All heavy atoms as a GROMACS GRO file, in nm:
protein
  543
    1MET      N    1   2.975   1.379   7.699
    1MET     CA    2   2.933   1.440   7.578
    1MET      C    3   2.866   1.572   7.614
    1MET      O    4   2.788   1.578   7.709
    1MET     CB    5   2.835   1.347   7.506
    1MET     CG    6   2.758   1.412   7.397
    1MET     SD    7   2.646   1.294   7.319
    1MET     CE    8   2.710   1.300   7.156
    2HIS      N    9   2.896   1.676   7.536
    2HIS     CA   10   2.832   1.806   7.558
    2HIS      C   11   2.706   1.815   7.472
    2HIS      O   12   2.708   1.777   7.355
    2HIS     CB   13   2.927   1.920   7.520
    2HIS     CG   14   2.864   2.054   7.540
    2HIS    ND1   15   2.810   2.125   7.436
    2HIS    CD2   16   2.847   2.128   7.652
    2HIS    CE1   17   2.762   2.238   7.483
    2HIS    NE2   18   2.782   2.242   7.613
    3ALA      N   19   2.600   1.860   7.530
    3ALA     CA   20   2.476   1.885   7.458
    3ALA      C   21   2.439   2.031   7.479
    3ALA      O   22   2.451   2.083   7.591
    3ALA     CB   23   2.365   1.794   7.507
    4GLY      N   24   2.396   2.096   7.374
    4GLY     CA   25   2.362   2.237   7.384
    4GLY      C   26   2.232   2.263   7.460
    4GLY      O   27   2.211   2.371   7.511
    5ARG      N   28   2.146   2.164   7.466
    5ARG     CA   29   2.016   2.181   7.532
    5ARG      C   30   2.001   2.077   7.643
    5ARG      O   31   2.034   1.960   7.626
    5ARG     CB   32   1.903   2.167   7.430
    5ARG     CG   33   1.910   2.273   7.323
    5ARG     CD   34   1.792   2.277   7.227
    5ARG     NE   35   1.708   2.163   7.222
    5ARG     CZ   36   1.681   2.094   7.110
    5ARG    NH1   37   1.736   2.130   6.996
    5ARG    NH2   38   1.599   1.991   7.112
    6GLY      N   39   1.947   2.122   7.755
    6GLY     CA   40   1.931   2.035   7.872
    6GLY      C   41   1.845   1.913   7.847
    6GLY      O   42   1.875   1.804   7.895
    7GLU      N   43   1.737   1.929   7.769
    7GLU     CA   44   1.649   1.815   7.744
    7GLU      C   45   1.718   1.707   7.662
    7GLU      O   46   1.691   1.588   7.679
    7GLU     CB   47   1.516   1.857   7.679
    7GLU     CG   48   1.528   1.915   7.541
    7GLU     CD   49   1.549   2.066   7.535
    7GLU    OE1   50   1.584   2.129   7.637
    7GLU    OE2   51   1.530   2.122   7.425
    8ILE      N   52   1.811   1.746   7.575
    8ILE     CA   53   1.887   1.647   7.498
    8ILE      C   54   1.987   1.577   7.589
    8ILE      O   55   2.002   1.455   7.584
    8ILE     CB   56   1.959   1.713   7.378
    8ILE    CG1   57   1.856   1.775   7.284
    8ILE    CG2   58   2.048   1.613   7.305
    8ILE    CD1   59   1.756   1.678   7.225
    9ALA      N   60   2.056   1.653   7.674
    9ALA     CA   61   2.150   1.593   7.770
    9ALA      C   62   2.078   1.494   7.861
    9ALA      O   63   2.127   1.384   7.885
    9ALA     CB   64   2.218   1.701   7.853
   10ASP      N   65   1.959   1.531   7.908
   10ASP     CA   66   1.882   1.441   7.993
   10ASP      C   67   1.839   1.314   7.919
   10ASP      O   68   1.846   1.205   7.974
   10ASP     CB   69   1.758   1.512   8.048
   10ASP     CG   70   1.792   1.620   8.150
   10ASP    OD1   71   1.904   1.615   8.205
   10ASP    OD2   72   1.706   1.707   8.173
   11ALA      N   73   1.796   1.330   7.794
   11ALA     CA   74   1.753   1.212   7.716
   11ALA      C   75   1.869   1.116   7.693
   11ALA      O   76   1.853   0.995   7.705
   11ALA     CB   77   1.693   1.256   7.582
   12ILE      N   78   1.987   1.170   7.663
   12ILE     CA   79   2.104   1.084   7.638
   12ILE      C   80   2.146   1.014   7.768
   12ILE      O   81   2.172   0.895   7.770
   12ILE     CB   82   2.220   1.165   7.578
   12ILE    CG1   83   2.184   1.207   7.435
   12ILE    CG2   84   2.350   1.085   7.580
   12ILE    CD1   85   2.279   1.307   7.373
   13SER      N   86   2.151   1.090   7.877
   13SER     CA   87   2.196   1.033   8.004
   13SER      C   88   2.094   0.938   8.066
   13SER      O   89   2.130   0.838   8.127
   13SER     CB   90   2.227   1.146   8.103
   13SER     OG   91   2.336   1.222   8.056
   14THR      N   92   1.964   0.968   8.052
   14THR     CA   93   1.860   0.890   8.118
   14THR      C   94   1.803   0.780   8.030
   14THR      O   95   1.789   0.666   8.074
   14THR     CB   96   1.745   0.984   8.162
   14THR    OG1   97   1.800   1.088   8.242
   14THR    CG2   98   1.641   0.908   8.242
   15HIS      N   99   1.768   0.814   7.906
   15HIS     CA  100   1.701   0.719   7.817
   15HIS      C  101   1.795   0.658   7.713
   15HIS      O  102   1.754   0.575   7.634
   15HIS     CB  103   1.582   0.786   7.747
   15HIS     CG  104   1.484   0.842   7.844
   15HIS    ND1  105   1.405   0.763   7.926
   15HIS    CD2  106   1.452   0.971   7.875
   15HIS    CE1  107   1.329   0.841   8.000
   15HIS    NE2  108   1.356   0.967   7.972
   16HIS      N  109   1.920   0.705   7.711
   16HIS     CA  110   2.024   0.652   7.622
   16HIS      C  111   1.989   0.664   7.474
   16HIS      O  112   2.014   0.574   7.395
   16HIS     CB  113   2.059   0.508   7.659
   16HIS     CG  114   2.094   0.494   7.803
   16HIS    ND1  115   2.208   0.549   7.857
   16HIS    CD2  116   2.029   0.436   7.906
   16HIS    CE1  117   2.212   0.524   7.986
   16HIS    NE2  118   2.104   0.456   8.018
   17CYS      N  119   1.929   0.778   7.438
   17CYS     CA  120   1.902   0.806   7.297
   17CYS      C  121   1.888   0.956   7.280
   17CYS      O  122   1.874   1.030   7.377
   17CYS     CB  123   1.776   0.736   7.248
   17CYS     SG  124   1.623   0.806   7.314
   18ASN      N  125   1.897   1.002   7.158
   18ASN     CA  126   1.871   1.142   7.122
   18ASN      C  127   1.746   1.140   7.035
   18ASN      O  128   1.756   1.115   6.914
   18ASN     CB  129   1.990   1.202   7.048
   18ASN     CG  130   1.967   1.347   7.011
   18ASN    OD1  131   1.855   1.395   7.010
   18ASN    ND2  132   2.074   1.415   6.976
   19PRO      N  133   1.628   1.161   7.093
   19PRO     CA  134   1.505   1.142   7.018
   19PRO      C  135   1.489   1.232   6.897
   19PRO      O  136   1.421   1.196   6.802
   19PRO     CB  137   1.396   1.169   7.122
   19PRO     CG  138   1.462   1.249   7.229
   19PRO     CD  139   1.606   1.208   7.228
   20GLY      N  140   1.553   1.348   6.896
   20GLY     CA  141   1.541   1.439   6.783
   20GLY      C  142   1.626   1.401   6.664
   20GLY      O  143   1.594   1.434   6.550
   21ARG      N  144   1.735   1.331   6.685
   21ARG     CA  145   1.827   1.297   6.577
   21ARG      C  146   1.842   1.146   6.557
   21ARG      O  147   1.844   1.098   6.446
   21ARG     CB  148   1.965   1.356   6.605
   21ARG     CG  149   1.967   1.504   6.614
   21ARG     CD  150   2.016   1.562   6.487
   21ARG     NE  151   2.026   1.707   6.506
   21ARG     CZ  152   2.002   1.791   6.411
   21ARG    NH1  153   1.969   1.750   6.292
   21ARG    NH2  154   2.011   1.919   6.432
   22PHE      N  155   1.866   1.076   6.666
   22PHE     CA  156   1.892   0.932   6.659
   22PHE      C  157   1.809   0.860   6.764
   22PHE      O  158   1.860   0.820   6.868
   22PHE     CB  159   2.041   0.902   6.681
   22PHE     CG  160   2.131   0.970   6.584
   22PHE    CD1  161   2.206   1.080   6.622
   22PHE    CD2  162   2.141   0.925   6.453
   22PHE    CE1  163   2.290   1.144   6.532
   22PHE    CE2  164   2.223   0.988   6.363
   22PHE     CZ  165   2.298   1.098   6.402
   23PRO      N  166   1.679   0.840   6.741
   23PRO     CA  167   1.595   0.780   6.844
   23PRO      C  168   1.618   0.630   6.863
   23PRO      O  169   1.592   0.577   6.970
   23PRO     CB  170   1.453   0.804   6.794
   23PRO     CG  171   1.467   0.820   6.646
   23PRO     CD  172   1.603   0.880   6.624
   24ASP      N  173   1.668   0.560   6.763
   24ASP     CA  174   1.680   0.415   6.772
   24ASP      C  175   1.809   0.364   6.836
   24ASP      O  176   1.803   0.274   6.917
   24ASP     CB  177   1.662   0.352   6.634
   24ASP     CG  178   1.522   0.372   6.581
   24ASP    OD1  179   1.428   0.380   6.662
   24ASP    OD2  180   1.506   0.382   6.458
   25PRO      N  181   1.927   0.417   6.800
   25PRO     CA  182   2.047   0.359   6.860
   25PRO      C  183   2.050   0.382   7.010
   25PRO      O  184   2.013   0.488   7.059
   25PRO     CB  185   2.162   0.436   6.794
   25PRO     CG  186   2.105   0.504   6.677
   25PRO     CD  187   1.958   0.521   6.704
   26GLU      N  188   2.091   0.280   7.081
   26GLU     CA  189   2.103   0.294   7.226
   26GLU      C  190   2.244   0.344   7.258
   26GLU      O  191   2.343   0.282   7.222
   26GLU     CB  192   2.077   0.160   7.294
   26GLU     CG  193   2.058   0.177   7.442
   26GLU     CD  194   2.004   0.052   7.506
   26GLU    OE1  195   1.916  -0.012   7.447
   26GLU    OE2  196   2.052   0.019   7.615
   27LEU      N  197   2.251   0.455   7.325
   27LEU     CA  198   2.378   0.521   7.357
   27LEU      C  199   2.418   0.490   7.501
   27LEU      O  200   2.437   0.579   7.582
   27LEU     CB  201   2.364   0.672   7.336
   27LEU     CG  202   2.311   0.716   7.200
   27LEU    CD1  203   2.281   0.865   7.199
   27LEU    CD2  204   2.409   0.680   7.091
   28THR      N  205   2.430   0.363   7.534
   28THR     CA  206   2.452   0.321   7.673
   28THR      C  207   2.585   0.367   7.730
   28THR      O  208   2.596   0.385   7.851
   28THR     CB  209   2.440   0.169   7.688
   28THR    OG1  210   2.533   0.107   7.599
   28THR    CG2  211   2.300   0.122   7.658
   29ALA      N  212   2.685   0.383   7.647
   29ALA     CA  213   2.817   0.418   7.698
   29ALA      C  214   2.834   0.569   7.717
   29ALA      O  215   2.940   0.614   7.758
   29ALA     CB  216   2.925   0.366   7.603
   30LEU      N  217   2.729   0.648   7.689
   30LEU     CA  218   2.742   0.793   7.696
   30LEU      C  219   2.659   0.853   7.807
   30LEU      O  220   2.551   0.806   7.840
   30LEU     CB  221   2.694   0.857   7.564
   30LEU     CG  222   2.775   0.826   7.439
   30LEU    CD1  223   2.710   0.894   7.319
   30LEU    CD2  224   2.918   0.872   7.454
   31THR      N  225   2.713   0.959   7.864
   31THR     CA  226   2.635   1.050   7.946
   31THR      C  227   2.656   1.188   7.885
   31THR      O  228   2.755   1.211   7.816
   31THR     CB  229   2.681   1.051   8.093
   31THR    OG1  230   2.818   1.086   8.098
   31THR    CG2  231   2.658   0.916   8.159
   32ALA      N  232   2.564   1.278   7.908
   32ALA     CA  233   2.572   1.410   7.848
   32ALA      C  234   2.544   1.518   7.952
   32ALA      O  235   2.476   1.494   8.051
   32ALA     CB  236   2.474   1.421   7.732
   33THR      N  237   2.597   1.636   7.927
   33THR     CA  238   2.576   1.750   8.014
   33THR      C  239   2.580   1.877   7.929
   33THR      O  240   2.633   1.876   7.818
   33THR     CB  241   2.684   1.757   8.124
   33THR    OG1  242   2.657   1.870   8.208
   33THR    CG2  243   2.823   1.768   8.068
   34THR      N  244   2.525   1.984   7.983
   34THR     CA  245   2.533   2.114   7.915
   34THR      C  246   2.652   2.196   7.965
   34THR      O  247   2.675   2.306   7.918
   34THR     CB  248   2.404   2.195   7.936
   34THR    OG1  249   2.381   2.210   8.076
   34THR    CG2  250   2.285   2.125   7.871
   35ASP      N  251   2.729   2.140   8.058
   35ASP     CA  252   2.842   2.211   8.117
   35ASP      C  253   2.972   2.179   8.043
   35ASP      O  254   3.027   2.069   8.058
   35ASP     CB  255   2.856   2.171   8.264
   35ASP     CG  256   2.972   2.241   8.333
   35ASP    OD1  257   3.017   2.347   8.285
   35ASP    OD2  258   3.019   2.189   8.436
   36PRO      N  259   3.023   2.275   7.963
   36PRO     CA  260   3.147   2.249   7.888
   36PRO      C  261   3.266   2.215   7.976
   36PRO      O  262   3.350   2.134   7.939
   36PRO     CB  263   3.172   2.379   7.811
   36PRO     CG  264   3.042   2.451   7.810
   36PRO     CD  265   2.969   2.406   7.934
   37ALA      N  266   3.275   2.275   8.094
   37ALA     CA  267   3.389   2.247   8.183
   37ALA      C  268   3.391   2.101   8.226
   37ALA      O  269   3.498   2.040   8.235
   37ALA     CB  270   3.383   2.338   8.305
   38THR      N  271   3.276   2.043   8.248
   38THR     CA  272   3.268   1.902   8.286
   38THR      C  273   3.315   1.814   8.172
   38THR      O  274   3.389   1.717   8.193
   38THR     CB  275   3.123   1.864   8.324
   38THR    OG1  276   3.084   1.943   8.436
   38THR    CG2  277   3.111   1.717   8.359
   39VAL      N  278   3.275   1.847   8.051
   39VAL     CA  279   3.310   1.766   7.934
   39VAL      C  280   3.457   1.781   7.898
   39VAL      O  281   3.523   1.684   7.863
   39VAL     CB  282   3.221   1.807   7.814
   39VAL    CG1  283   3.263   1.735   7.688
   39VAL    CG2  284   3.075   1.780   7.844
   40LEU      N  285   3.509   1.903   7.905
   40LEU     CA  286   3.645   1.929   7.858
   40LEU      C  287   3.752   1.907   7.964
   40LEU      O  288   3.870   1.894   7.930
   40LEU     CB  289   3.655   2.073   7.806
   40LEU     CG  290   3.568   2.102   7.684
   40LEU    CD1  291   3.571   2.251   7.652
   40LEU    CD2  292   3.611   2.019   7.565
   41GLY      N  293   3.716   1.900   8.090
   41GLY     CA  294   3.815   1.881   8.196
   41GLY      C  295   3.892   1.752   8.178
   41GLY      O  296   3.834   1.645   8.177
   42GLY      N  297   4.022   1.762   8.158
   42GLY     CA  298   4.107   1.645   8.142
   42GLY      C  299   4.103   1.581   8.005
   42GLY      O  300   4.160   1.474   7.985
   43ALA      N  301   4.038   1.644   7.909
   43ALA     CA  302   4.028   1.586   7.775
   43ALA      C  303   4.164   1.582   7.706
   43ALA      O  304   4.241   1.677   7.713
   43ALA     CB  305   3.930   1.666   7.689
   44GLY      N  306   4.194   1.470   7.641
   44GLY     CA  307   4.316   1.457   7.562
   44GLY      C  308   4.298   1.508   7.421
   44GLY      O  309   4.393   1.547   7.355
   45PHE      N  310   4.176   1.510   7.373
   45PHE     CA  311   4.142   1.567   7.244
   45PHE      C  312   3.994   1.605   7.245
   45PHE      O  313   3.918   1.557   7.328
   45PHE     CB  314   4.174   1.472   7.128
   45PHE     CG  315   4.079   1.355   7.117
   45PHE    CD1  316   3.969   1.360   7.033
   45PHE    CD2  317   4.100   1.240   7.191
   45PHE    CE1  318   3.881   1.254   7.024
   45PHE    CE2  319   4.014   1.132   7.182
   45PHE     CZ  320   3.904   1.138   7.098
   46VAL      N  321   3.957   1.691   7.153
   46VAL     CA  322   3.818   1.736   7.142
   46VAL      C  323   3.773   1.713   6.999
   46VAL      O  324   3.844   1.746   6.904
   46VAL     CB  325   3.805   1.886   7.176
   46VAL    CG1  326   3.663   1.936   7.153
   46VAL    CG2  327   3.849   1.912   7.320
   47MET      N  328   3.657   1.653   6.984
   47MET     CA  329   3.598   1.633   6.852
   47MET      C  330   3.474   1.721   6.845
   47MET      O  331   3.383   1.708   6.928
   47MET     CB  332   3.560   1.488   6.830
   47MET     CG  333   3.510   1.462   6.690
   47MET     SD  334   3.498   1.285   6.659
   47MET     CE  335   3.322   1.267   6.661
   48LEU      N  336   3.472   1.810   6.751
   48LEU     CA  337   3.360   1.901   6.732
   48LEU      C  338   3.283   1.857   6.609
   48LEU      O  339   3.341   1.838   6.502
   48LEU     CB  340   3.412   2.044   6.713
   48LEU     CG  341   3.308   2.150   6.679
   48LEU    CD1  342   3.212   2.170   6.797
   48LEU    CD2  343   3.377   2.280   6.644
   49SER      N  344   3.154   1.838   6.624
   49SER     CA  345   3.073   1.802   6.508
   49SER      C  346   2.967   1.909   6.488
   49SER      O  347   2.913   1.964   6.583
   49SER     CB  348   3.008   1.664   6.525
   49SER     OG  349   2.912   1.669   6.627
   50ILE      N  350   2.941   1.938   6.364
   50ILE     CA  351   2.841   2.036   6.327
   50ILE      C  352   2.727   1.961   6.261
   50ILE      O  353   2.748   1.888   6.165
   50ILE     CB  354   2.901   2.141   6.232
   50ILE    CG1  355   3.019   2.210   6.302
   50ILE    CG2  356   2.795   2.241   6.189
   50ILE    CD1  357   3.102   2.295   6.212
   51PRO      N  358   2.604   1.976   6.312
   51PRO     CA  359   2.492   1.900   6.255
   51PRO      C  360   2.471   1.930   6.107
   51PRO      O  361   2.479   2.045   6.065
   51PRO     CB  362   2.371   1.947   6.336
   51PRO     CG  363   2.426   2.012   6.458
   51PRO     CD  364   2.563   2.062   6.422
   52ALA      N  365   2.447   1.827   6.033
   52ALA     CA  366   2.409   1.843   5.892
   52ALA      C  367   2.257   1.851   5.889
   52ALA      O  368   2.190   1.770   5.951
   52ALA     CB  369   2.458   1.725   5.810
   53HIS      N  370   2.205   1.948   5.820
   53HIS     CA  371   2.061   1.965   5.816
   53HIS      C  372   1.999   1.905   5.691
   53HIS      O  373   1.890   1.940   5.652
   53HIS     CB  374   2.026   2.113   5.830
   53HIS     CG  375   2.065   2.165   5.964
   53HIS    ND1  376   1.991   2.140   6.076
   53HIS    CD2  377   2.172   2.236   6.004
   53HIS    CE1  378   2.050   2.196   6.180
   53HIS    NE2  379   2.160   2.254   6.139
   54ARG      N  380   2.072   1.814   5.628
   54ARG     CA  381   2.020   1.738   5.515
   54ARG      C  382   2.041   1.592   5.546
   54ARG      O  383   2.140   1.554   5.605
   54ARG     CB  384   2.094   1.773   5.386
   54ARG     CG  385   2.071   1.915   5.344
   54ARG     CD  386   2.129   1.946   5.209
   54ARG     NE  387   2.244   1.865   5.174
   54ARG     CZ  388   2.299   1.866   5.054
   54ARG    NH1  389   2.254   1.943   4.961
   54ARG    NH2  390   2.402   1.791   5.028
   55PRO      N  391   1.949   1.507   5.504
   55PRO     CA  392   1.968   1.364   5.530
   55PRO      C  393   2.088   1.308   5.454
   55PRO      O  394   2.121   1.356   5.347
   55PRO     CB  395   1.838   1.301   5.481
   55PRO     CG  396   1.775   1.402   5.393
   55PRO     CD  397   1.828   1.537   5.432
   56CYS      N  398   2.152   1.210   5.512
   56CYS     CA  399   2.267   1.144   5.450
   56CYS      C  400   2.233   1.000   5.417
   56CYS      O  401   2.306   0.909   5.453
   56CYS     CB  402   2.388   1.152   5.542
   56CYS     SG  403   2.452   1.318   5.562
   57GLY      N  404   2.123   0.979   5.354
   57GLY     CA  405   2.082   0.844   5.315
   57GLY      C  406   2.136   0.808   5.178
   57GLY      O  407   2.214   0.881   5.119
   58PRO      N  408   2.092   0.695   5.125
   58PRO     CA  409   2.144   0.647   4.998
   58PRO      C  410   2.111   0.738   4.880
   58PRO      O  411   2.176   0.730   4.777
   58PRO     CB  412   2.078   0.509   4.980
   58PRO     CG  413   1.973   0.500   5.083
   58PRO     CD  414   1.999   0.603   5.187
   59THR      N  415   2.012   0.827   4.894
   59THR     CA  416   1.980   0.916   4.783
   59THR      C  417   2.045   1.053   4.796
   59THR      O  418   2.031   1.137   4.708
   59THR     CB  419   1.827   0.936   4.771
   59THR    OG1  420   1.779   0.988   4.896
   59THR    CG2  421   1.757   0.804   4.740
   60SER      N  422   2.117   1.078   4.906
   60SER     CA  423   2.185   1.207   4.921
   60SER      C  424   2.311   1.209   4.834
   60SER      O  425   2.358   1.104   4.789
   60SER     CB  426   2.224   1.228   5.067
   60SER     OG  427   2.334   1.147   5.102
   61PRO      N  428   2.369   1.327   4.810
   61PRO     CA  429   2.490   1.334   4.727
   61PRO      C  430   2.604   1.247   4.778
   61PRO      O  431   2.676   1.186   4.701
   61PRO     CB  432   2.528   1.481   4.732
   61PRO     CG  433   2.400   1.552   4.761
   61PRO     CD  434   2.321   1.458   4.849
   62HIS      N  435   2.620   1.237   4.912
   62HIS     CA  436   2.727   1.154   4.968
   62HIS      C  437   2.686   1.007   4.972
   62HIS      O  438   2.767   0.919   4.952
   62HIS     CB  439   2.763   1.201   5.108
   62HIS     CG  440   2.820   1.338   5.111
   62HIS    ND1  441   2.753   1.447   5.061
   62HIS    CD2  442   2.936   1.386   5.156
   62HIS    CE1  443   2.827   1.555   5.077
   62HIS    NE2  444   2.939   1.521   5.134
   63GLY      N  445   2.559   0.982   5.002
   63GLY     CA  446   2.511   0.845   5.019
   63GLY      C  447   2.511   0.763   4.892
   63GLY      O  448   2.518   0.640   4.897
   64ARG      N  449   2.505   0.827   4.777
   64ARG     CA  450   2.506   0.752   4.651
   64ARG      C  451   2.637   0.676   4.630
   64ARG      O  452   2.644   0.584   4.551
   64ARG     CB  453   2.483   0.847   4.533
   64ARG     CG  454   2.341   0.896   4.523
   64ARG     CD  455   2.319   0.967   4.391
   64ARG     NE  456   2.402   1.085   4.378
   64ARG     CZ  457   2.358   1.211   4.391
   64ARG    NH1  458   2.233   1.234   4.418
   64ARG    NH2  459   2.440   1.311   4.377
   65HIS      N  460   2.741   0.716   4.702
   65HIS     CA  461   2.873   0.655   4.683
   65HIS      C  462   2.907   0.552   4.790
   65HIS      O  463   3.018   0.502   4.794
   65HIS     CB  464   2.980   0.763   4.678
   65HIS     CG  465   2.954   0.866   4.574
   65HIS    ND1  466   2.966   0.840   4.439
   65HIS    CD2  467   2.912   0.994   4.583
   65HIS    CE1  468   2.936   0.948   4.370
   65HIS    NE2  469   2.901   1.043   4.455
   66THR      N  470   2.812   0.524   4.878
   66THR     CA  471   2.837   0.429   4.986
   66THR      C  472   2.724   0.328   4.992
   66THR      O  473   2.617   0.350   4.940
   66THR     CB  474   2.845   0.501   5.123
   66THR    OG1  475   2.719   0.563   5.150
   66THR    CG2  476   2.956   0.603   5.126
   67SER      N  477   2.752   0.217   5.059
   67SER     CA  478   2.644   0.123   5.085
   67SER      C  479   2.570   0.170   5.210
   67SER      O  480   2.629   0.232   5.297
   67SER     CB  481   2.699  -0.017   5.102
   67SER     OG  482   2.787  -0.020   5.212
   68ASP      N  483   2.444   0.141   5.219
   68ASP     CA  484   2.364   0.191   5.332
   68ASP      C  485   2.355   0.081   5.438
   68ASP      O  486   2.323  -0.032   5.404
   68ASP     CB  487   2.225   0.229   5.283
   68ASP     CG  488   2.144   0.303   5.387
   68ASP    OD1  489   2.205   0.382   5.461
   68ASP    OD2  490   2.023   0.281   5.393
   69PRO      N  491   2.379   0.102   5.564
   69PRO     CA  492   2.425   0.226   5.624
   69PRO      C  493   2.578   0.227   5.640
   69PRO      O  494   2.636   0.131   5.687
   69PRO     CB  495   2.359   0.225   5.760
   69PRO     CG  496   2.351   0.080   5.796
   69PRO     CD  497   2.336   0.005   5.663
   70THR      N  498   2.642   0.332   5.596
   70THR     CA  499   2.786   0.347   5.610
   70THR      C  500   2.814   0.464   5.702
   70THR      O  501   2.772   0.576   5.672
   70THR     CB  502   2.852   0.374   5.474
   70THR    OG1  503   2.827   0.262   5.389
   70THR    CG2  504   3.002   0.394   5.488
   71PRO      N  505   2.879   0.443   5.818
   71PRO     CA  506   2.912   0.555   5.903
   71PRO      C  507   3.011   0.648   5.833
   71PRO      O  508   3.095   0.602   5.755
   71PRO     CB  509   2.977   0.492   6.026
   71PRO     CG  510   2.968   0.346   6.008
   71PRO     CD  511   2.925   0.318   5.868
   72ALA      N  512   2.999   0.776   5.858
   72ALA     CA  513   3.089   0.872   5.792
   72ALA      C  514   3.136   0.974   5.894
   72ALA      O  515   3.063   1.012   5.985
   72ALA     CB  516   3.018   0.940   5.678
   73ALA      N  517   3.258   1.020   5.877
   73ALA     CA  518   3.311   1.131   5.954
   73ALA      C  519   3.364   1.233   5.855
   73ALA      O  520   3.446   1.200   5.770
   73ALA     CB  521   3.423   1.085   6.047
   74LEU      N  522   3.313   1.353   5.863
   74LEU     CA  523   3.356   1.459   5.773
   74LEU      C  524   3.424   1.568   5.855
   74LEU      O  525   3.383   1.598   5.965
   74LEU     CB  526   3.237   1.519   5.697
   74LEU     CG  527   3.155   1.422   5.615
   74LEU    CD1  528   3.034   1.493   5.556
   74LEU    CD2  529   3.240   1.362   5.504
   75SER      N  530   3.526   1.629   5.800
   75SER     CA  531   3.596   1.735   5.867
   75SER      C  532   3.602   1.856   5.776
   75SER      O  533   3.622   1.844   5.657
   75SER     CB  534   3.738   1.691   5.902
   75SER     OG  535   3.808   1.796   5.961
   76MET      N  536   3.578   1.973   5.833
   76MET     CA  537   3.584   2.096   5.754
   76MET      C  538   3.699   2.182   5.798
   76MET      O  539   3.735   2.186   5.908
   76MET     CB  540   3.453   2.174   5.768
   76MET     CG  541   3.336   2.101   5.715
   76MET     SD  542   3.193   2.210   5.734
   76MET     CE  543   3.069   2.109   5.663
   0.00000   0.00000   0.00000
């Protein structure tokens, strides 16, 4: 996984969480780096996600139409 900041890559690789966004889920199957060449080397596909700066809970415009918690993938 590519992380834009070294402290986030370290937290994901070492502590298996992203404390700024997702502190609770344990991300045991992931390691992260800030080096795009390491992440993209040999990749069969690339998924790019853009952070949403609004919460996506049950009271958000999207969350009102789903049961909580419902994982979502949005593409622009």
